[in-house]
C-alpha positions in Angstrom: -23.0 33.8 12.5 -21.5 30.7 13.7 -22.8 27.8 11.5 -23.1 24.3 13.0 -20.8 21.2 11.5 -23.3 19.0 9.7 -21.1 16.2 10.9 -22.5 16.7 14.8 -25.6 15.0 14.1 -24.2 12.3 12.0 -25.4 8.7 13.0 -22.3 7.1 14.5 -21.6 4.2 12.1 -21.9 6.9 9.1 -19.0 9.0 11.7 -16.7 5.7 11.8 -17.2 4.6 8.4 -15.9 8.1 7.4 -13.2 8.4 9.7 -12.2 5.0 8.7 -12.5 5.6 4.8 -10.7 8.7 5.0 -7.6 7.4 7.0 -7.7 4.4 4.4 -7.8 6.8 1.4 -4.7 8.9 2.9 -2.9 5.6 3.7 -3.4 4.2 0.1 -2.3 7.2 -1.7 1.0 6.9 0.0 1.8 3.3 -0.1 1.3 4.7 -3.9 3.7 7.1 -3.1 6.0 4.3 -1.8 5.9 2.2 -5.1 3.2 -0.5 -4.0 1.1 0.5 -6.3 -2.3 -1.1 -7.2 -3.1 -2.7 -3.8 -6.5 -2.5 -2.2 -7.4 -3.2 1.5 -8.0 -6.8 1.0 -4.7 -7.0 -0.1 -3.1 -5.8 2.9 -5.5 -7.8 5.1 -4.4 -10.8 3.6 -0.6 -9.9 3.9 -1.1 -9.2 7.4 -2.7 -12.9 7.8 0.3 -14.2 6.7 2.6 -12.5 9.0 2.8 -15.2 11.2 2.9 -18.2 9.1 1.9 -19.2 5.7 -1.8 -20.2 5.1 -3.6 -22.4 2.6 -6.4 -20.6 0.4 -8.7 -22.1 2.5 -7.2 -20.8 5.6 -7.3 -17.4 4.2 -10.8 -17.0 3.0 -11.6 -18.7 6.5 -10.0 -15.3 7.9 -11.1 -12.7 5.2 -14.7 -13.7 5.4 -14.9 -14.5 1.4 -15.0 -18.0 -0.6 -12.4 -20.3 -1.5 -12.5 -18.9 -5.1 -12.3 -15.1 -4.1 -9.3 -16.2 -2.2 -7.7 -17.9 -4.8 -8.2 -14.5 -6.9 -6.9 -12.4 -4.7 -3.9 -15.0 -4.3 -3.3 -15.3 -8.0 -3.1 -11.3 -8.1 -0.5 -11.0 -5.4 1.4 -13.8 -6.6 1.5 -12.0 -10.6 2.7 -9.0 -8.6 5.5 -10.6 -6.6 4.0 -10.4 -2.8 3.1 -14.3 -2.3 4.2 -17.7 -3.5 2.8 -20.9 -3.3 4.8 -23.7 -1.6 4.2 -27.3 -1.5 2.2 -28.1 1.7 4.3 -30.4 4.0 1.6 -33.0 4.6 1.7 -33.2 0.6 -0.9 -33.5 -1.9 -2.7 -31.0 -4.1 -2.6 -28.3 -0.9 -0.4 -25.6 -1.7 0.7 -22.9 1.5 0.7 -19.2 0.6 3.6 -17.7 2.1 4.8 -14.0 2.0 7.9 -12.8 -0.4 10.8 -10.5 0.7 8.5 -7.8 -1.5 5.2 -8.3 1.1 7.6 -8.2 3.9 9.4 -4.5 2.5 5.4 -3.6 1.6 4.9 -4.5 5.5 7.3 -2.8 6.7 6.7 0.8 4.8 2.8 0.6 5.6 3.9 0.2 9.2 5.7 3.1 9.1 2.9 5.2 6.7 0.2 4.0 9.2 2.0 5.2 12.3 3.3 8.6 10.9 -0.2 9.0 10.0 -1.8 8.7 13.3 0.7 10.8 14.8 0.1 13.6 12.4 -3.8 12.7 12.9 -2.9 13.1 17.0 -0.8 16.2 16.1 -4.1 17.7 14.4 -6.3 16.8 17.3 -4.1 18.2 19.9 -3.7 21.6 18.1 -8.0 21.8 18.5 -7.4 20.3 22.1 -8.6 16.6 21.7 -6.9 13.5 22.5 -6.6 10.5 19.4 -10.1 9.0 20.6 -8.1 5.2 20.9 -9.5 4.2 24.2 -12.9 5.4 23.2 -13.1 3.5 20.3 -11.9 0.4 21.8 -14.4 0.5 24.1 -16.8 0.5 21.6 -15.3 -2.4 20.0 -15.8 -4.2 23.1 -18.6 -3.4 23.7 -20.3 -4.6 21.0 -17.7 -7.8 20.8 -16.7 -8.6 24.1 -13.7 -10.5 24.7 -13.2 -12.4 21.3 -12.7 -9.3 19.0 -13.6 -10.4 15.3 -10.8 -9.7 12.1 -11.6 -6.7 10.0 -12.9 -7.7 7.0 -13.7 -6.3 3.6 -17.3 -7.0 3.8 -18.1 -3.3 2.7 
């Protein structure tokens, strides 16, 4: 007797969330194994936001969709761990720029490698079941819901 997979009747939003959570849990475990302990997804989002250039806490708050106080607390924690540093703002005054440290740049390299490895493993597992990685379909869902301007992924969950 064949039993039906209960996930086949699960709502799309729940399936997307479960897939994201599954990948994120494995990703975090592998980062911890690589020596990057105690970092949460919001930390990675903040580090990603700083890849292009330093930013103020206010700019980071806007990017993450959190309050300035919350952004300041996240920056404080990352600064204590050696991932970011505060630098004088070129315009002077009390404002500071938050910048990546070499430790953060190394973390981003490791995180990128781990994420690509996970994706390749997932693609291999799916191929073994006769399926393709649903990148095109997922991109179509995102575009269908957000249009041309894709919003940043924010830690609103």
